[in-house]
N, C-alpha and C positions, 0 to 999 in steps of 0.2 A: 192570601192577600188579593184584594180586588183591584184589577188593573184600572178600572174607571176612577179610583181614588188614589192611584199611585203616580209618582213622578217618574215616568220612563220616557224621556224625550228622544224617540227614535228618529233617525235621519234617513231619507231616501237616497240622497246623493253622497258620494265619497268626498270627504273634506279634502281640500287642496293640499294641505300639509301632511297628509297621511299617506304612507307608502307601503308599509309592511302590513300583512293581514291582521295581526292582533291590534294594531293601532286603529286601522280602519274600522274593524268590527266593534271594538270597545266604544268608539265614538258613535258609530251608526246605531248601536244597540242601546245607547243612553247609559252606558256603564260608567263612563268618565267624561269630564269636560276639562279642557285646558284653561288654566288661569293665566299662565305666562309660559315662556319657553322652558320646558323641563319641569313644570309644576302643574300637577293635575289634581282636580277634585274628584273623589270617588262618590258617585251618586248612589241613591239607595240600593239599586240592584247590584252595582259593582261592589258596594261595601259589604253586602251579604257574602259575596265570594271571598273578599278579604278575610272576613270572620271565619269562614269555613277553612281556609288555608291555615289561619292562625290556630284554630282548634286542633287540627292535625299536628301541627308543630308542637303545641303545648303538650299534647298527649304523649308524643314520642320523647320529648325532652324530659318530661316528668318521669317517664319509664326508666331513664338511665340515671335518675337521681338529681336532675336539674332543679334548681330553686329559682323561681322567677323574681326578678328585680324590675324596677322602673326607674331608670337613671335619668338625670336631667340632660336635656339636649343643649342647654345653655351652660357652658363650662368656663371657669376662670382660665384665662390664657396661661397663667403661670404654671399650672399643672402640666400643660402640653409642652412648655418650654423645658421641663425637666428631662424629657426624652429627645429633645431637638426636633420634634415633628412639626412644630410651627413652621420651621424653615423647610422641612422635607415636603410638606403639603403645598407650600407656596400659595399661589393664587387659588388653589382648589379649596382652601379653607375659608369659610366666611368669618369676618371679624366685625364686631360692633364698632362703629365709629366713635360713639360717645362714651363707651365703657370698655374696660380691659377684659372683654369676654369674647369667646368664639362659639360658633355653632358646631356641635360635634359631628365629624364625618364618620366616626367609629368610637369605641369606648374602651380601648385597652388601658389608656391612662387612668380613666376614672375607676375602673375595676381595680387596678393596681393601687390607686389611692386608698380605696376602702380596704383592700387586703392588708396593706401595711399597717393599718390602724387596728385590725382585729385578729389577723392570722399570725400568731406568734410562736406556735409550737408545731412539731410534726404531728401531734395529736389532733390538731385542727384540720388536718387534710386527710383525704382528698376533698375538694369542693368543686362543684359545678354550678356556676351562676349564669343565668340567661335572662334576656329581656326581648321584647318585641317593641321597637322604638323607632321614631322618625330620625333619619340622618340627613345631613346637608353637605353637598359637595358642589362647588361651582364648576360644573362640567363645561368645558369650552364649547362643545358641540353636542348639546342634548339632542337625542334622536330616537326614532322608533317608539314614540309614545312613552309608556312607563318602563320600557326596557332600560333606558338610560336617562334618568332625570336628575334634577338638582335637589329635589327633596324626595325621599323615598323611605319606605318602611322596611326595616331589616330585623331579622332575628339574629342577634349576636349572643354567643355564649362563650364562657371562659372557664378553663379548668385550672385548678391550683393543686400542685403536687409536690412531693418531696424530692423526686429525682426523675431521670429520663425514663426509667423502667415504668414508673407510675404514670408518667405523661403518655407513654405509648399505649397504656391501657385506656386512659381517658380518650385518646385519639381514636382508638379502635371502636369505643363505645359510640362516639359521635359519627364515625363512618357508618356504623350499622344503623344508627338512628336516622341518618340522612337518607340512606337507601330505602328505609321504610317510609319516610315522609314522602319522598318523590314517587315511590311506587303507589302509595295510597292516593296520591294526587293524580294518578293515571298517566304519569309522564314516562316516555321512552327516553331514558338518560344513559349516560356512560360516564366513567370516572377517568380523569387524566392526571398524570403527574404534571406539576406546575412549578413556576418560579414563585418564591416567597416575596419577591419584590421589596417594596419599602416596609412591609410588615416584619421582615426579618425572620430569623429562626432557622431550624435545620431541615425542614421539609414541609411540603404542602400538596394537597390534591384539590382538583376542581371537579364539581359535578356539573355536567353540561348536557345540552340537547342540540342536535344538529339543526341548523336553521340558516337560511339565506340572510336573515336579519341579524345574524350574529356579528360581533365585533372581534371575537377571538378566532384564531386559526389553529386547528388541531390536526395532528397526524394520527390516523387510526388504522389498525390492521383488522380486517374481517376474519382473518385466519385464526389468530390466537387471542384477539381482544386487546392487544397493546394499544394504548392511547396516551398521548402527551400533548400538552400545549406546545405550539411551535417554538415558544421561548426556550423550551428545554428538550424538545424531541430530537432523537438521533435516528440514524438509519445505517443499513449496510450498503456501502458504496465503494467501488473500486478506487484505491488510492492512485494518484498519478505515478508515484514511484520514481525510480532512477533508471536512466539509460546506462549502458555499459561504459561508454566513453563520454567524458565531458569535453565540450567544445570550449574554446577561448571566448572571452567576452568580446563583443564587437558592437559598435554603434551603427544604427540604421536611420537614414533620413525617412521620416514618415509624415510628409506634409498633410495637414488637415485630418489626420487620423486621431480620433479621440476615444472611440469605444473599442471594446474587445472584438465585436463583430467586424468593425472596420479594419482593425489590425489583422484579423484572421484572413479577411478577403484580400488585403493589400499584400501580405506575405505568403498567401496560399498555405496556411498552417491550420491545425486543429486548435480549438479553444483550450484543450487540455495542455497545450504547450505554452500557455500564457499564465501570468500571475497578475491579477488585477490588484492595483495598489490604491488604498484609501487612507486618508489621514484623519485621525480623531484627536480631540483634545480631552485629556484626562487630568484633572487637578492642575490646569493651566500648562500642562506639558503635552507636546505633540507625540502621538504614537502612530507608527505606520502599520497598517494591516494588509496582509497579503492573502488573497483568495484565488482559488483555481478558476480560470475562465470567467463565466458569468455567474458563479456562485455568489449569493448575497450574504452580506454580513448580518448575523443575528445580534443586534445590539444588546439584548439581555444577556446572551452568552458572553459577549465581550465585556460587559460591566462585571459579570461574575469573575471572569478571568483576571481583570485588572483590580477588582476589589473596590471600585469607585464608579461614580457616574461618568458618562462620556457623552460627547456630542461631536457631530461631524465638523471638521474645520471649515470655516467660511472661505469663499473664493479668494478674498484678499489675504487671508492667513496662509493659504496654500502657497501663494507666490512668495511670501516672506519666508516660509519654512523650507520650501524645497527649491525655489527658483523657477518653478514651472506652474502652469495651470493644470486643472483637472484633465486627465487624459494623457498626460505626459509625465506623470509621477512614477517613481520606481524606488526600489530598495538600495541599489548600489550607490554608495556615497551618502546615504541618509545616516545621520549621526545619532539619532535618538533611538528609543526602544522600537523594536520590530517584532510583531507577533504574526505568525502564519497559521492558517487553518491546518488541522491535522491531515487533510486530504493531500496536501502538497508537502508533507514532511520529508525533509532531506532530498527533495527533487532537484533535478539538474536540467540544463539545456532549455531553460524557460525564457520567455520574452516578457519584458515589462518596460515601463517608461524610463527615460534617461534623465529625469529631472531637468529637462531642457525642452522647451516647446518644439513640437514637430519632430521629435527624435525618440527612438526607442532603443533598448539594449537587448541583444540576444546572447545565448550561451550562459545565462545566470545559473550558477551552482550554489545552492544554499549552504552546503557543507564547506565549500571553498571560499565563497565570496561574502557570506553572512555568518561569521563565526558566533556571534552573540544572539542569533535569532532564537525566539521562543515559539512554542507551539501550543495550540489549544483547539478545542472544538468550537468553531466560530460560525459555522454555516447554518443556514435555514434548510430544513428538510424539504424535498419536493415530492409531489405526487408521483407514484410509480416506483420510487426507490424501495429497497428491501427493508422489511421489518427487522429491527435489531434483535428480536427474539426468535422469529421463525423464518425470516427471509422472504416471506410473501410480500407482494406489492402493497405499499402504504397508500391510503387515501388521504388527501389533504383538503380540508373543507372548513367552512366557517361554522361557528357554534355560539350559543348563548350560555353564559355562566349562570347557573342556578344557585350554587353555593360553593364555599371555599373553606377548607379547614387547614389550619397552620399549627405546626409545632414551634411555638415562640421561644421555648427555652427560658433563659433568664434575661433576655434583652430588656424588658421593661422593668422587671423586679430589681435587677441590679442597678439600673440607672435611677430608679425612684426609691431605692432603699427599702424594698419590701422583703424583709428577711424573716427567717424562722429559726428556732433552736432545734437541732437534731437531738436524737435520744442520748447522744454522748455530750450534749451541751455545746456543740459547735454551731456558730451562726452561719447560715447559708441563705442565698436568695431563693425565693419560691420559683418553682419550675412551672411555666404557664403554657397553655394552648389557647387558640382563638378560633372560633367557628362561626361562619356567617351564612345566612340564607336571605336572598332578596325576595320578599313576599310578593311584590308586584310582578317580579320576573316569573315566579311560579305560575301566576295567572296568565301572563302574556304568552309564556311558552306552551301552556296548555292549549291556548287558542291557535298558536302557530302550528301545533301538531295535529289539532283536531278542529277542522273547519271545512266548509265546502263553499260552492259558489253562492249559496243562499244565506249563509251565516255561521254562527258559532255552533259547535257540537260539544257541549259540556260533558266532562266526566261526572258521573253521578255523585262523587264524593265532594266536589267543590262547586257544583251547580247552585245558583242562587235558590232555585226551587227544583224539586224532583219532578213535578208535574205541571204542565201548562194546560189548564182546562179552558176550552174554547166553546162558548155558547154562541151559536150562529143565529143571527136574526133575533136579538134579544128584545125586540119590540113585540114579539109574540108571546102571549102568556104561557102557552104550553112549553116553550123553550126555556123561559125564565124559571118556571116551576121545576122542571126536570133538572136544569143546570144547578139550581140552588140545592136540590136534594143530593145531587152527585158531589157538589162542593162539600156539603156537610159529611157525606159518607167518607170521602177521601181524607178530610182533615181529622175526623173522629178516629180514623185508622192510624193517625200519627204521621200522615204524609204532608210534605210541604208543597202547597199548591198556589200557583199564580192563576187567578180566575179572570179570564178576559170576559168581563161582563159589560163591555162597552156597547151602548145602544146604537151609536152613530157610525160604527165601523162595519164595513161590508165584509163578507166571508173571505174574499180574496185577500183583503188587507190584513185580516186577522191571521190567515195562514202565513203570509209573508213575514209578519211580525214574529210569529211563533218560531219560524225557522231561523230568523235573524237572531233572536234572543237565545235559542239553543238549549232549552230544557230537555232532559233525556227522554221524557215521555210526554206526548200530547194526547189528551182525551177530548174528543170532538162530539158535541151534542148538536145534532141537526135533525130537521123534520123527518127526513126519509128514514133514517135508522131508528129514530125515536118511535115511529109508528110500529116498529117491530120490537119495541121495548129494549133497544140496544144502543150502545154508543160505539164510536169508532176510536180505536187506539192506534197512534202512529209512534213507532220507535224512531227517534230523531236520527240516530247514527246510521241505521241500515235503511231507513225509509219503509220498513215493513209495516203493513197495516193489518189490524185484526178487528173483528166485530165481536163485541162482548155484551152479554146481558147486563142491564143496569145494576141488578142486585149483586153481581159478581165483580164489579169494577175494581174495588179496593184490593181484593185478594189477587186479582190478575195483575194489577199494576205492581204490587209488591213482588210477585213472582218474576215479572219482567225485569224489575230493578235488580233483583238478585242475580240475574243472568247476564246483564249487560255490564 
């Protein structure tokens, strides 16, 4: 492709609204342009990358027996109401004002709709259906360019099976396919155990890359490879335990003491001797949560323990429920449900609020004073804590989710009546799995992992072009003639070439654009080397430069591409 005839609107300056490297470089390189917050147009160069990623995905999905669909993005609302997910998505789902339709944020319901129409017998399964389709979600805070948008391209696939054993096989096939996809795309990724969240089901895993631009927080062990989203991560940490003798309960005046740190300083005690009290509302009912010291409540774990959505109580609710404001709340005298983190299970001689402003209670014994208390894993893992598998220190860092695979079970088939007949003639709901990949995230993560101060460094499998041919000083006939011959040689050899044939661009400008755009190989035609019947080759990733005879260019470029 000739650059002089191409629409590649590069930018010299960093856009004001761009912060993360992928967003900055995709804008500066003319790969994308913003239409509105969280809505991006992919320009010709960027769309070539999209097609490369989609090609890899299709090849690996087809290899495991996937059949490609193209499902409507515009869906009747009534189908989504069958599973209750209109309410579950809330404001995240887009609704048409003048029609009873929604824009699909995902496609479980639509797949189930088709399955119940045609999958009637055990003989019709297994099935793997997939698509690469636009999705819509009204993200409250779209950020980081295409990493989190309101309109995005997603590969979603769905397995239909007769039982859990068959589902496990489909799940493993997708796991293997995803590893191949991300490896072929040149990504350094890892897999973490994750919460199924609103999707439901019995289990899920996320495929992630480490990045400062990430919105997910994960715990990872360098020793054994353990990895989990912070929503479900666990660690080895010493329990608070019990002291031999339990003290009597006593009340302490603690004027203006609101935090655990302030309480520890006021009483000259260790935070392990404290039980932080938080009140949450679950299905309109208050629940008191107890944590050790400054440990933080993991709300995803709490929701799992309670089996329902939760929210922190508002300040005015706290006063009504406990008689005190935040910082003075405690378990003694609380009449509702109390759940404590496992770290302080059956502990004694603890300090907590007295449910009276500016007062705390000491000597709390969970066994003696809180007979109906329940326990669960409620805390968020912190960096440096022991790995639950090998005991080595965990690292806690941010990451970007590339893909997510779910064992849905019968959540959708049961609610939508997607049943089949077993070999014995018994009617049962279809057992399903759901598997997603964010196409734009693959692209953004590739840039996040592979760039330098000059621009993008594309992996060869998803680069828009394999070669960037630079004709320097294209106003000279000898350069034009040689560049055209090289262009034909490279393209005839089956290489994808972006030919910078611009007459009005200086050499320095062309070099900067080439580094910014990030093709794996640069071939440079200049007067000095041309006089020796040679061209210069630059490997973008390493910066290595080679001088190659013109007649050997295509073969050398292919050899280099095989190696990088």
